[in-house]
N, C-alpha and C positions, 0 to 999 in steps of 0.2 A: 541560434538557439528555436530547434524546430516546438512547435506545439505537436505532437501524435491523434486524428479523431480516430479513437479505433474501440473497437470494433467496429466495423462499417454498416451505418446507420445513424450513428451518432455524431454529431458538435457540423463539422462540410462534408463529413463522408460520402458518401454514395457509392451506389454499384452492388453484384450480386458475389454470396464466396455463399461458401460451407461453416464458415468460422462459427463452432456456436460454445467454442472453449476458453480458456485461457493458453492448453497446449494449440490447439489449433489456429490460435490468432499469432500468433510468437511471427511464423516464416512470412506469413502480410507483410509483418514490417520490418522485420530482414529485406522481404525488396521494394518494401519502401528507401529503406536504405540503400538499399545497391543502384537503385534507378535516380536517386543523389546525387549521390555521388559522380556519376557517371554524367549526372551532370553542373556538378557542380566539383572535376574535380581537385581545385583546389584546397577542400575542407576535408580531401580522406586521412588527410595525415597526425587532422592533427588532432590533443582528446579528446575521448569520446564520453561523455557519460551520459545516465538514464535518471531520472531523478521520476516517480510517479504518487503517489497520496489514494490513503482510502482504500478501495477493492485493489489500487497500485503492490498490494500484496500478492498477488498472485501476478497479476501483468511485472512489477517487476526484475524480480528474482527470475523466472523464469524465459521472458523478452534475453536479461542476461545471459544465462545460462547456454539458450540456448544464440546468440552470437557467438557467446567464445566457441559452440560448436564451428557452429560456423566457421569461424575461421581457421580454428584445424583443418577440418578437408580445406581451404581454399590452399592454405602451406604449401599442405600433400599433392594434392592437383586433386584432388579427389575429386572439387568443383572448381570454375571458377567464379570471382566474381571478387570482392573489391574487401579491404580487409576494416573493420570496426575497431577502431581505436580505444577498445573500453579500458577504461583505468575507473571509472565508478560509478557508486548504486547506489539512490536514495531513499530509503521509503518514507513518509513518515504517516505517523498514522496507518497505519495498511492491515489489513486481511489480512494475515499468512498461515496460519491453525487455526482450525476450528473448535478442540479435541481444550485448545491453551486460551483461546480467548472467549469461548463463551460460556466459562467458570469464573473469568477476569469480570462478566456483563454482572455475575450475582457479586462476588471481593467487590468491585472498581462503586457500583451503587450505594454499600453499605459504606464502608470506610474511604471514601473519597475525598482528600483534603479542605473540600468545596460545601458540602453539602447530603449529606445522609440522606439519597432516597428512600427507602427499605429503614424493614428495622430490623431487629437483630432475629425475633421468632422467625420472619419472615426473610431475614437471609440461610439461617438453617433448615427453610421450609426448599424452599431453590436451589440448598447446594444441595439437598434431596432428589427433587425434581431433576436435576445436573445430573445426578449417578443414573440413579434411576433410567428415565427413558431418552434424555438426550446423546449421552457419554458410552450409552451400549450402538447408538443406532450410525453417531463417528467412529467407534471398532466395526460394524460394519461394513463403513462406504470404504475405511482405510483399507480392509486386509479385503474384500474383493474387487473391490477400486470398481465397481456393475456402475454406471446412469439408476435405477431403481432407485440402490441400498442407496444412491448420498441422494437422490432428489429427498429419498422415505426421512436422513437421515438432518434433512436443508428442514425441513417440518415440519418433523418432531422438537428440533431443536429454539425455533422461531414460537410453537404451541407450548413449550413447557417451556420457557425458558426467556428470551429474546423477547420477545413478541408483549408479554407480560409486566413483567419487569418494565420496556420504553412502557409502560400507560400505567405508571403506580403515581407521576403524578407529574403535573403540569412545566414538564425542563424540556428543552430543544437537546435532545440526540442527538447532533453537535456540539454545543456547549452549555454545559449541564449550568451556566451559572443564570442563564437564558427561558425567558418565555416558551411553552413551543413553536407560538406561532413570531420567534423571532427575527426580524426585521435584516441583523447582520449574517457572516455579508450579507451588501446589499448585492440586486441578481440586474442593475439594469446592462451590466453588459451583458446579455442578450442581447434584449430593446435594437443595443450599440451592435451588437454584427448578424441582426438578420435586416436592420435598417440596410435600404437597394446600395448607398450610395458606400457601406466598406464592401457590403457582396461583390461588385463591380470589381472597389482598387484592387482589387486583393487576387479576383480571379476566381469567386465560388463557382460552386457550378450546381448549388442547391442553397436547399434554407438551413442556415442553423438551427441541428436543433438538441437541446440542452442532457433531458431522458426519456427517448422514448422507446418503450417499450416492448418496441420488434427486438434490441439487441437482446435485453435483459431475456425472454423467452428463453431465446436460443442458447442464454448462458444455461436458465434457471432450466431448461429439459436434458440436461446431461450432470443437473447436480452437480453443478462449478464448482460455485460455495462453502460450500463444508469439506475441498480438496487440497491436499497443505501444501504451499510452498516449500515446508523447509526443507528438504533435500535438493530444491537447486537454487536455494539463499545458500547453504551452506557451500554449493559446487564453488559460487562463484566465493563468498568468501573466503575456500579454501586452495582460490589458482589463485589467491594477492588483487584480487581489486577491491581498492577502498570501497566500502559500506561503510553505510550507518544508517539503522535506525532511527530513528528521533519522532516521537510523539509531540504537543499539546496536552497540557493536562486540567485541562476541563470539559475535552473531545467526553464522550462515552460507547458511540458508536463503535471508536475502533480506542479502540484505554490506551492508557500511557501504562498499567495493567498487565493489558494483554503482553501490549507490543515491545514489551522491559521479554514475560513472560518466552514471546516468539526468540528475543534476541538472546537469552544464555538456552537456546534450545538446539543456536546451530551447532554443527558440530566438525568440530575443525581442531587444526592441534591445539587453538589457547583457547578451546572450548573450557578447558577448569577454571584456567588463572582471570578468565572471564566475568564468567558462573562468582567465584568468589572476592572481585574485585566489588568495594561498597560504592553507590553514587557519589561526589565532587561534587564542590560549585564551578556551574557550569554562567562567566563572570562575560560580559562582552563592555569592554572598554570599563570594566571596570566597574561593572553595576550586574547585581545576581539575575542570571536571563531564565534560567536554572539545576539540573543538576546534570552531568551523564559519567562518560566509562567506555577508556580506548587501551585499549589490547593489540597493538601490528593494525593491523591496515582494517580492524572493524571496530568500532563505535555505536552507543544507544547515549539518545538525550535522552529525557523531560519539558520540557520547553511551560513555565509556569506561566502565567496566565491565558493563553493559547486556548480558541480549540477547533476542532479536525481539521480547518486550512489557518497553518498554523503564520503563513506564510501576510496572510491580513489581517491576527493579531499581536506578531511579533517579530515587526518588519525588518528588523536590525538584527536577530536572533536567528532569526533566517539565511535574513544575508548573510551572518559569517559558517554558521554550517554549511550553507554552499560553495560557497568557497573554500574555504579550508578542503573538503571535498572532495573540488573539483581539484587542489592542487595538491592533489595525494597524499595528505596531513590526516593521521588520528587528530578528533575534534584536541582541541585544549580551550581557553581561557584566555578572552582583552583581557 
């Protein structure tokens, strides 16, 4: 299992590069894997899966799509490189498409299964703000594709919808069951990764940084956040890669309403069947763990009682989703 710290400047990664967006990050991750296969050729023929979370709704689809494009070029002889045997893509609580997911903030805040965060009148008011302010800005970003239009959309949607909603009460945006000062998941791993013993043992050349500002500012400068990656996700699903979009149902920031909406907006031959299919019970060893639906190589799952980082809250369900997806199977109850 490879843990990739990217873009440069996060985690243990270091150096200088020109990465200012999800799209410009993809070639660097491909080059990393090329270097890995060169150093460890015994792994090249193994099945490869990409699993991401949160902003990974951008990274996962784009990187997987880019890997497949590069594989095609390698196979045709257009470029020299190692084939990445991509068989799986999994994204939990991902940020795929702002047009769908900004509206989902409003609906989830009012109608989730834990507690309403806003009143009916507030719901109406925020829907109006989404329709009159946020949505037109997102449409401008989508149609023009310019950095300025997308930066503007990011700012308008945050100020009119996401920001005010997140301040409507004392709740953790990653787990609405908890207060804003929620200690979970614990961040003890940060001090562990920053200890000199660990740094030396793994050969790290820099100090671990959890969420440094500089890479964020680079991405913000191009308005990367409101750009949709549904077309890339659609490419991956259409190519036959086993793909799962799944979400803990207590997360607010990338909530399951928006993740289901994004999954149902994926354009592929099975879209109509997938969209029309109802969610069924998803069990782990006979115990209800959530709800799901699968059509061919594409699945969606809602995981009960889990915040943003699903494996922390529901490890057995997370492991089952991971294993079934890596085994190139649609999600199925056990």
